[in-house]
N, C-alpha and C positions, 0 to 999 in steps of 0.2 A: 201382370208379371209376379214371380216369386218375391214375397217380402224380404226385407234385411236380414229378420231372425232367420227365415226359412234359408238364404243363401248361406249363412254363417254354419247354422245348424247343419244344413246338406255338405257343406265341405268337411265339417269334422265327422261327420257320420261316414263319408266316404274315405277319408284319411284313416279311420280307426280299423278299416275292412281290407287294407293293402298293406304289402310288404314295401315299403318304399320309403325314402329319408324325407321326400318333399313332395307335395300336391300342388298342381299348378291347374286351377280350375277356371274354366272360360266363363266370364260373367259378361256378356253383350260385348264390347270391343277390347276387353283386356282378360289376360289369365292372371288371375289373383291368387295371393297367399294370405292366409289368415291366420292370426293366433302366433303361436310359437315358430311356426313354419315362416310368417311374416319377418319377424324379427331377425331369424337367423338368415333368411336369404336376403334382407335387405343389407345385412352388413356383407355378405360374400359377392352380392350383386351390385352393390352402391345403389340401392333402390331408396326412395323417399318413403317413409313409413308413416302412415296416417292411423287416426282410431275411427274405428266403425261401432257406434252406441246403439245398443239392441237392449230394449227394456231394462235399462239401468246396467248393463254391461257394457264395458268397452273393450272392443278386439282391436289388436294391432291389425293393419292391412297393408300389402305392397302389391302392386301389380306391375306387368308389362303389357304393351300393347299386342294384340293378337299378330300383327304383320312382323313383329320383332321377336317372337316366340325363338326361333331358332338360336340365336347367339345368347340368350340367356339360358336356354335348355343347354347347349355346350359347355358354358361355363361351369354349371353345376356338376353333369356328367363327367368332365373332364379332370374333376377334383376328384372323383372317386364316389359320388352320389348316385343313388336310385331316385328316379322322378318319374312319379306317375302324372299323366295329361288327362283331365276330364274337358270332354267336349259337350258344348251346350246346343241342346235340339228343343224345337218348339213341341209344345203340348197344347191340350184344349184348356187348360188351367195357368198356361203361362209358360214357363220354360224349366227343363229338368236337365242333369248332368249326369254322364256315366263316363268311366273309366276307359279311353280307347286303346291305350298304350302305355307301358312302364319302360323308360328309356334307361338302361344301364351303362357301364362302361364299356361292356362287349356289344352292345346293341345300338351304338350311337353310329346313325347313318350320317348326320349332318357334321363333316370334318373338312377342314380346310388344308390340313398337312397331306403329304404325300405318304406318309408312315404308314405300314400296314397296322391295323388294329385287330388282334387277335382275342378272342374267347378261348379260354382253356378248359377242359375237363379230364379228370384223372381218377381212376378206379384201381384199387389194388385187390389182388386174390389171395385166397388163403395161402398159396405157396409163393407169395411175395413178387408175383409178377404184376407189372403194371400195364394198364391200358390207358392210352393218352390221345385226346384229340383237340386240334387246333383249328378253328374257324375265324376268316375275316368276312364278316358280313358285308363289308362295303365293296368287296372285290369278287366273293364266292370262292375263295381259296378254303380248301378243305382238306387237314392232313390227318391221318390216324398213324398210329404205330403201337408197338408192345414191345415192352421192355423187360427184360428178365435176366437173371444171373446174380452173382455175388455184388457187382457195381451197379445193380439196377436203381440204387437211389441216385448216386451220382450222375449216372446217365440220364436219368429223368429230369435232375435240376440243370442238366447240361441244356435239355430240349427246352425248358423254361427260359432260360438266359436266351437261346438261339431265338424263340418266337417272341418273347418279351410280351407276353399276354397282359390285357390291360384288366381282364377279369377272369376269376378262376372258379371253377365249380369243383370241390372235391367230392368224392363218391360218398356213399353212407358209411362205409367202413374208415374212412380218413377224417371225417368232419370232427371226429372226438379224440384223434391222435393229435394231442397237445404238441410233441416233438415235430410231427410232419407240418402242421401249419405253422410252428414257429418258424420253422426252416424257410416255408413259402414267404412268410411275411420277412425274413431276413434277406432272402435271395432274390426276391422279384418286388416289382412295384405294383403289380396288378392287386386289385380289390378281390376279396374273398367273397363269395356269394353262396348262401346255402340252397340248394334245388330240391324239390320234393324227391324223396328216396324212390318212390315207384318209376321214376323216368329214368332210373339205372338198371332196373329189373332186366336181365337178359332178353326175356321174351317181349317185353315191350319195347326195347331198345331196338330188337331186331324187327319188329313190324315196322317202326318207324323208318328204319334206314331202307327196308324193302320198298315201304311206300314211295321214300324220296328218291332213292337211286335205281330201283329196280334189281329184281334177282340176278338178272344178267351180269350187270357190273358187279355185283357183290361177289360174284362167283368167280369172276375173272381176276378179282383181288382177293380170292381166298378168303372172303369175309361173310362166306355164307353160312355160317356157324354160329349159333348163340354162345358157342364156348370161347369165341374170340374175345381176348381181352379188350379190344379196341370198340367192340359194338357198344357195350353200355356207356361208355365215355361219349361216342359219336351222338348215341341215340339221345343221350341227356340234352347235349349241345341242341340238337333239332328240337326237343320238347321245349325246351328254356326260351329259345328265340321265338317259337309259335306262342308260348304263354305270355310273353312280354308283349305281343301284340305287333311286332315290329313289322311282320308280314313279308319277310324276305325269304323265307325257306324255299322259296322256287329259284332263287339265285343259286342256291348250292347245288351245282351240277356236276361239278368237278372234284370228286372224291379222289384223293390220292393216298395210297398205303405206301409207306416206306420202311425200310428196316435199315439197322446199323451198317450191314455190309455194303448198302449202296452209298454211304456217304463216308467221309473222313471224321473220323471222331475229334470233336472239338470241344473240350470241356470248358465250363464257364471262366475257368482260372487261366487256360490257355488262350481265350478269346480277350480277356484283360488284358494280360500280360504282352500280347503282340499287339495290341492297341488295334484291333480290327476295325471297329465301328466307334470308337471313342478312345481317348487318351486315359491313361491313369488318374487324371484329374476330374474325368466325366465330360471333357470337351469333345465336340465333333471335330472341330479344327485341329487338324494336326495327325488324324487316325489315317489308317490305312485307306479306309474307303473316301474319306475328302481329298487323298491325295490323287487318288486314281479316278475318281467318279468325273466323267466329262458326258455324263447322259443329260440329256436335253428334255427329257419326258418324266411325269410322277411316276408312271409304270416301269419306266426304265432304271429309275433309281431305286426302286423297292427289289427289283430284279437282282441289280449287281450286289446289294446288301445280302439278299437271299444267298447269292452264289459265293461271297465271302464267308457267311458263316455256315454252309452246308456244300462244302468243295465236294466234288465227285470223284469215283473210283473207277468210272468205266473209262477204259483207255480209248475206245474208239468214238464216245461222245466227247472226250475232251479233246482228241487229233482232230475232230469237226470243228470244234471251235477254235482250235489255234488255227486251222486252214482259213476260217472266216476271217479271222482278224488280221491273217496274214493276207489275205485278199484285199480288205481293206486298206490295210498299209501301202499296197502296191497303186491302188486305185483312188490316188488322192483326191482329184475333182470329182468323181463321182461320190466319194466318201462325203465331201463337204455338202453336195447337193443333197444327198440323203439326209444328212444330220440338218439340214436347212428345212426340208420338208417336215422331218420329224419335228422339229422346234414349232410346228403349226398344228400338230395334233394334240388332243385331247385325251383325258383320262378314259379311255371305253370301258374298263372294268367296273369302276365306278358309277359311270353314266348308265350302263346296263341295269347295275343295282337300283339305281334310282327310279328306272322307268318300271321296273318290277314293282317297287313298294308303292309307286305311285307319286312319289315326292318330286318327278322330274319337273322341270319347268320348260315352256317353249325353247328359252335360250338353250337348254340341255339337250334338247332334240336337234337343235341346231348345230350344237357342237358335233352330235354324234353323225350327223349327215356330212358335215365338212370333213370330219377325220375319215370317213369311209372314203371320201372322194380321193384322199390322199394316196391309198393303197395302190391303185394302178399307176401313180406318177411312181413310187418307189419300186413297183415291180418293174415298170419300164426302164429306170435309171440302171437297176440292176441287171437287167436282160442286156442292155447295151454296152454293158463294159465287161469286156472278155474275162478280166481278172475274177471279177464278181460272178459273172454267169457261170464259170467253170467251177464255182466252190459250192461247198454245202449250202450257201445263202439263198441259191434258187430253190430249195427244198424248204427252207424256213420260210420265205414268201409265200410260197405256194400252199401252204397249211389251210387257210380259210377256206371255205365253200364259197367258190366264185358266184353261183347261182343265188345263195342266199345273201350274199353280201350285194350284190346286183339288186336285188329285190328290195332290200331295205333302203339302198341309197336311191332307188327309184321313187318308193314311195315317200321318202321324206321329201325328196326334191318336189313332187307333184303337190304335196301336202301343204307345206310350210312355206307362208310368207317370206320375202327377203328380210325384212326387219320385223321380227314378231314381237310381241310384248314380252315383259318379264313373267307376267302371269297370264294363264289361260284366261281368267274372268275377266281380264280387260278387253277382249274382244281382239280382233284383226290377227288373229294366229295363222288362219288358212288362206291360201291363194284362191284368187277367182277362178272358178271352173272346176275347183276340186269336189264341190258336192252341190248338185244341182238345187236342191232346198235352201241351203246356206246362201247360195247366190242369189235366190229368190228374196229371201228376207232381208239381205244385206241392201240390194236395190230398193226394196220398200223403205227400209230404214233410210238410207241416203238422200231418196226423194222427200221423205219426210222432215229430216233435219234440214235439207236443202231450202224447203217452203219457209223453215222458220230462220234460217241464217237470212234470206231475202227480206222477211216482214217487215224489219225495220226501215229498210229503202222504200217500200211499198206505202208504209203508213206515213213518213216522212214526206213524201211526195203528195199523197192524197188529202192529208190534212194540214199541210204547211207547219208542221211542227220539226223546229230543227234540234232541239234536244231530246231525242227519242233513242231509246236503245231497248234492245231485245236480250235478255239474260235467263240464268236458271241458277237456281241454288236448291240445296236439300229442303228448307223450309216452304219455301213459296212456290216451289217447281218454276215453270216458265212464266216469265212475266213481262210487260211492257212497263218502262219505267221513263217517266216525263218530268222535266224540271219544273218547278213550282211556278215560275214566270209565264209560263204556258200552257199550264193545265186548263185553262179558259177555253184551248181550242180544242181539247179533247172530246171526241163525239160521244153522243149517249151509250152508242154501243160498247164503250168501255166501261169496264165493272172494276170498281176500285178495291184495292186488297189491302193496302198498306200506305200509310202515311209517314215520311221520313223526313229528315230536316230540311232538305233542300229539294226534294222530290218527292213524286207518288208513283205507286205502283199499281198497274190495271193487267186484268187479263180480258179475253175476249172469247166467244163461243168457239170460233174456228181453232184459235189457240189452245184451247183446252181438248179440242177432238184431237188435234195435231199430238198434243202431249201423250194422251191415252194412247193413240197410235205408237208413238215412239217407246213409251214404256213396254207396251204389249210388243213390240218388234226387239227391242232390247231383252227383255225377259227370254223370248223364244230364241233369238239369236244364241245368247248368253248359254241357255240349256244345250242347244244344238252344238254349239263349238265346246262345250266342255264333255258331251258325248262323244263327240269326234276325237278330240284330243285323248280321251281315256281310251278310246278303240285304238288310236296310234299307238299310245305307250303300250297298250296290251299286243300289238304287232311286235313291236321292240322286244318286249318281254318274253314273247314266244320264241324269240332267235337270239335270246340274250347269251346263249352258249356261243355262236357264231362270233356275235360282238366280243365277247371276252377273247375267243381266239384271235379276233384281228388284235385287241389290245395286247395279247402276249406276244403275237409276232412283231408289233411296234416296240415292246419292250426288248426282246431279244436283239433286234436289229440295232437298237439305240444302244443296249450295252456293248456290243461287240463293234460297232463304230467308234464308241467312245474309247474302249480300250486300243484300239488302233490309233484312235488320236495321240493317246499318251505314249504309246509305244514309239511313235514318229518323233514325238517332242523329245523323248527321254533317251534313244537309241537301245531299247530294249530288243533281246533276240527271242527266237522261238525256241522252248526247250524240247528236248527228245524225251519221250515218256519210254520207260521200259519195264518190263514185268520182273523186276528183279529188285534185291536192295541195294542197286548201285545207286551212288550220290555224287556226281562229280559236276561242281560248279566252279567254271574258270573267271577270275575276275569277277566276282559276284559284288553287289552294293546293296545298300539297305534302300527299299524304294521310297522311304519317307525322308530320312535323314539326307539323302542326296540333293534332295529339293533345297535343302536350306545351308548347306556347305560343302567345302571343296571335299570330295569323299576319296578315300583312299581303298581301291577295290582291294579284295582277298579271295583266294580260291578255298574250296574244300573239297576233300577227296576222302570217299567211303564206299567199301566195298566187302566182300565177306571177310576178308582178311584184315579189315582196317575199320571196325563199327562203332569202336568207343574211343573217342579223342579226348583225352584229358588236356583243357586249355589254362595254360598258366600265363601269367603276365601281370603288370601292374595295374591297380586300379587307375580308371580315367584312359585306359590305354586303348580300349574297344573290344574288349573280349565279349560283353553283352550285344553289343551291336551286331559283333560278328556271327555270334550263335541266332540271334534274332533274326538277321537277313538270311541266314541259311533257312530257317523254318518258313518265312513269308514268301521266299523264292520257291520253296517247294509247294506251299498253299497256292501261290499265283498261278503254278502251272496246272495244278488240280482244279481251278475255276474255268481253265480254258485261255488263260492270259499269257502273252509274252513275259520274259522275266528279265531284270537288270542285271545283265552279265555278258562275258563274251561268248562263253558257250555253255550249255548245260545239259547234261544227261541224270534226268530224275527218275528213280524207281517210283511207282506208286505206292504211296503208304495208304495204311487204314486209319491211322490216326495221328495227330501231332498233339505231343504233352509238353507242357513247360512248368518249371518252377523257377520263377525268378523274383528273387526278393520275396518281402510280405508285409503286409499292411498289419500293425497290431490291433487286435479285434478284441481288446480286454471287454469292450462294451457288452461284446457277446461270449464272456467268459474264457477267451481263447487267447493265448498269448502269441507272439510272434514266432515262437520257437513250435508251440503246438500246431498253427497254423501251416508251417514249414513241414511238420512231419506227416500231417494229414495230406498233403498236397504230395508227398514224397510216397506215401501211401497208396494214394490213388493210382500213382503212375506204375508203381512196382505191380500194383493189382490189374492194370488195365492194357499197359502196353503190350504189345506183341512184337514178334521179330519183324513185322511189316511196318511197324511204327516208327516216327521220329520222335526222340526224346531231348529236350533242351533243360539241363540242369544249370543254374547259375547259382553256386555254393550251395551246399549241404552241410549242416551240422555247424554253422557258425553262431547258431543262437545258444549254445551251452558250452561246458566248459571244455577245454582245448582237446582232450584226451577222448573224452565221449564223442566228440564232433568229429575228430580223426576218425574213431572207430565206425561210426554210422556211416561216414562218407566211404571208408574203405569196405564195410560189409555191403553196402549199396551197389558200389562199383562191381564188385564180384558178382553179384546177383544180375545185375543188369547185362554182364558179359556172360554169365554160366548159364542162365536162365531165360531171362527175356529175350535176349540176342537183338534187340532193338538198336537201330543206328543211333547213336547217343553221343552228344556234344556236353561235355561236364568241366564246367569253368570253377576253379578251385583256388585256394589262397594256401591250401594245405599240400605244400612240396612234396610231403612223404607219399602222396598218392602216386607220383610220376613214378617212382619204382615199380608200380604195379606193370608197367610197359614191360617189364624185363622178365616177368612171370606169366602174364596173360597173353595168349597169343593175337587176339584182337584188339588189344588196348595200345594207342600210340598217342606219343606227347605232342602237344604243338603248343606254341607259345606267342604272344604278342612282343613283339621287339622292343627294345628301349636301347637308346646310345648314350653312353655317360662319358664325357670328356670334361677334363679339368674340374671335377665335381659337379658339372650342370647334367641333368638327365634330361633326353628328349625323346619323348613316345613317339615311335616311327608308325604305330597303327597299322604294321605290317607282321601277318601271321606267318611264322616259320615253323619247321618240323624240330622236334625236341623241348624239354622242358626249360621253363624260365630259371634262370640262375639266382634270383632273389625277387622279393616283392615290390620294393621302392615305397614302401608304404609312407615312410618318413618324408621322401621326396614329395610325396602327392600331397601329404601335410603342409609342406612349405608352399606348394603351389596354391593351397587352399587359403592362404594368409595367417596360418596359427602363427604365433607370436615367435620370435627367433629363440627367445631363453628356451622355449619348451621343445622346439626341434633340435637347438643344440646339444640340449641335455638328452633327448631322445639318442641322437648318435652317439652319445656316450655311454648310455644304459646299453644300447644293442650291441656296440662292441665288446663290452663286458661280459654279456650273456653269451654271445656266441664264441667268447674263449674261455667260457667258464670260470670267469673272476669274480670277486667278490664286487658287490656295488653299494657304494655310500650312500644312505637315505638320508638325505639334507632334511633338516627340521625346519628351516626357514627362521629359525631365532637368531638374535642377536649374538648369543654364544655358541660356540662350535659345540654342537651336540650332536654332530653327523655320526651314523653307524654303519658298518659294514654289514650286509646280509646276504646270503646265499640262497637262490630258488631253487628247490628241488620239486619240479613240476609233478614228475609222477607220483610222489607220495603227498603231495598237497601241503608240504610243509616248508618252511623258512628257517633257517638257522643263521648265527651269526658267527663270523670268526672265532676260532678258539673253540665253539661248541660242535658237538658231534652228534648226529643222531645215537639214541640208544642202540645197544646192541640188538633188544630185544625188537625195536622199530625196524632195524636192518633185517633181520631174522623175518620179520612178518614180511615185509615188502617182498624179499626173495622167495618166502613160499607163497605170498598170494599170486605171484607170476609164475613159478616153475613147480610148486609140488612141495610136499615135506621133506623130499631127499634133496632138495637143492643145496643145501648147507653142506650135506656129505659130498656131493659132486665138486662143488666149490674147493673143499679142501684137498679134494684128489687133485684136483688141477693143481692147485699150488704145491703139492708135494710131489708130483710127476717129475721125474728127471728127464724132461723133454731133450735136453741137450746130448744126453748119453743114449738116447733111442733112435732107431733106425726109423726113416720117414713112413715105411708101412706100418709100423709099431705104432707111432703116433696117430697115424690115420685110423688105425682100429680102435686106438683108447678114445679117439673123438666121436666115432661112431658110438660106441659104447655109453661115454657119457650121454649123447642126444637121446638114444635110447631110454636110458634111465630118466632123464628129465621129461621125456615125452611120458612115459609109463606114469611117472609121480604126477605129472598134469593133468593127464585122464583120469586117473583116481580121484584126484583131488577134486575135479570136476563132478564125477559120478557122487561123491559123498556130499557136494553141494546141493 
């Protein structure tokens, strides 16, 4: 065998020639790490580190048993490391090793979680068009898309957030773009991997895509040209998978091309703000997904998450889903039967991939067989219930190819033993009568072992030896063991092979012959069983698409039945979808909040004459909840779910955009206000007249006049240009006046009741603006010290009355001084002081232009009490024109 120096040298040589963080090299019954890898892996995996001395040099060494490779490999890869695996094979001179695969975060097959594990690839063309591809090798899902336009960057990162890739391959033109790479690192948790530039070449990528999916499929998806931006990204993923040696390209049979107009646009900010899959704190519990997820299968859970993150815009598809959910709500008993059956099925999408890779175990094939057996049961249950049979569920359940399913099921039933071993190498995988030669070998093996099993009884009886047994171990093979007190009875035909403390071991010629026969039969049977098992896995692999289809059907039925379960438990109703911008929700509720509190329902009504609602009211009164529930109800309707309301007519939207608070991102060089403005900018650029926009405060992160100005201008722009259905919550009560001037702006407010100085938040939304904010009352509820809230009431009263306020110094001597705020000029004055005339003039001129002072003097000198009304109106009109012209001229000069 290779000597120790050769082993370490071989390891270091292999490590130098690979692009991987770690090398796991097989040495006998262990996968070993050496040198620096051993120390780092030892810390990460909690392995014992020993020292290997070679010609005066000492090398750290750590290893894991061959049979335990998978869990240790998973730990490293799931932490973002690339791990190369070198397998050992026998040579004339001993053993040598070669790299058989490199496992990366995106090519890890061995996963115990139900979550998808996407690998992403992205390229950018000269005209700033992106091509992106997302592939999950564990299920065979493969999506491609092209993204272009002025918001291409934002849309691309929305896709990254949606798919949450564990590994990302940037194209050649992006790998040196530090800004882009930094953005990926900030907005995703996936590891960046550099793949050879040639794999992104359009010609090479087109060739591998045609080879993988066929010309016909690419043509049907309009992907048959090398000019498609998606092709280089998708081709690079296939090349990368092949290069790593993971061997699952054949599982990639379901290429899907999608475009923005197929789905509702949900940017990453909106998904976070609406807490679709995790809360603001990063917890799954408390999210919308956690609340409505009643699926019982792994593939069902993945599909529901996909529906939430990629709502659809097809009215017919969504109404079909609504009909299915409705049918399940009416058929309670069949629904529970179906859910019980689904609870027994396994993840066929991933099991099919394991069969393709050659990583399937006999138990995996048993799971495939048992899962296929449940398909007719579900089909019969649906067919027997009229509500279900008359719904689109009948079409869903009939998607799989019956002939292929029956063929696979029959093959697996004929082949597999009822209780096969966990590993094919253990033997006993197949039923009797499955394969004639295997049956013959099995019979011969059982006959030989039966002779040995009865040998001890015959020898005891023949030679009168009581303490005699026949056994086997790796060192001595089969042997006859006799206690030392009876060795005198041992016949001459016994050949001693070992002396122990209390016994001796012997063998006889017949036993040696039987042992040789058993070893020969074990080897032949093992080789034949492995060959047959490989063939069986090959049959599964050939029909992987059919298996994946069955898995998809199980997933969809699971999601629809799970949604129905939630609907029944929470009294949700089926929404009516309309091809307009109408949005009418009667007595709507927040789907998550209603689970934990006694909820006060509220309605929302939006139509072409009522497209922008300015929402005012106290803090803590429920404005944010009201707006979020509107967005969530709209989203739920567009995944095919029922909604929490008494009635709902929902116009299909092309996007949902939210700006709700902001986390301070100073670590990334972005303040709260900068984040707020960037989110607002994205909405104003991305939203259309068919979108739903939720704005929870705009302009609060800057000075009051700046904030009001931005909020005012944004409201006008949304009303005049974007024309999206918009709910805009604000504490700037000045904005409510816009309802008097902009046709489609209306005011609503969350009501509060004030009795005897006590304020009660009613959490009921009514028409019209709020009369005040109750901010100090909220401070009292929050436990702010009484002296502070009492003083705040006093200051507010004086501010509202334009009275001077005493600034209390807090010192023992009475040094308080009165001050007056002039917010517009950003100046503070004390009583007795006046602003300099120059300051007054500058203030007037800044607002109305250079002629403002002349107009003011004209107003003061005008004998209004002596003028006729028509003359007064004429003068007022003249003054307005004069001020307007002066202001315009001043702006032009600026």
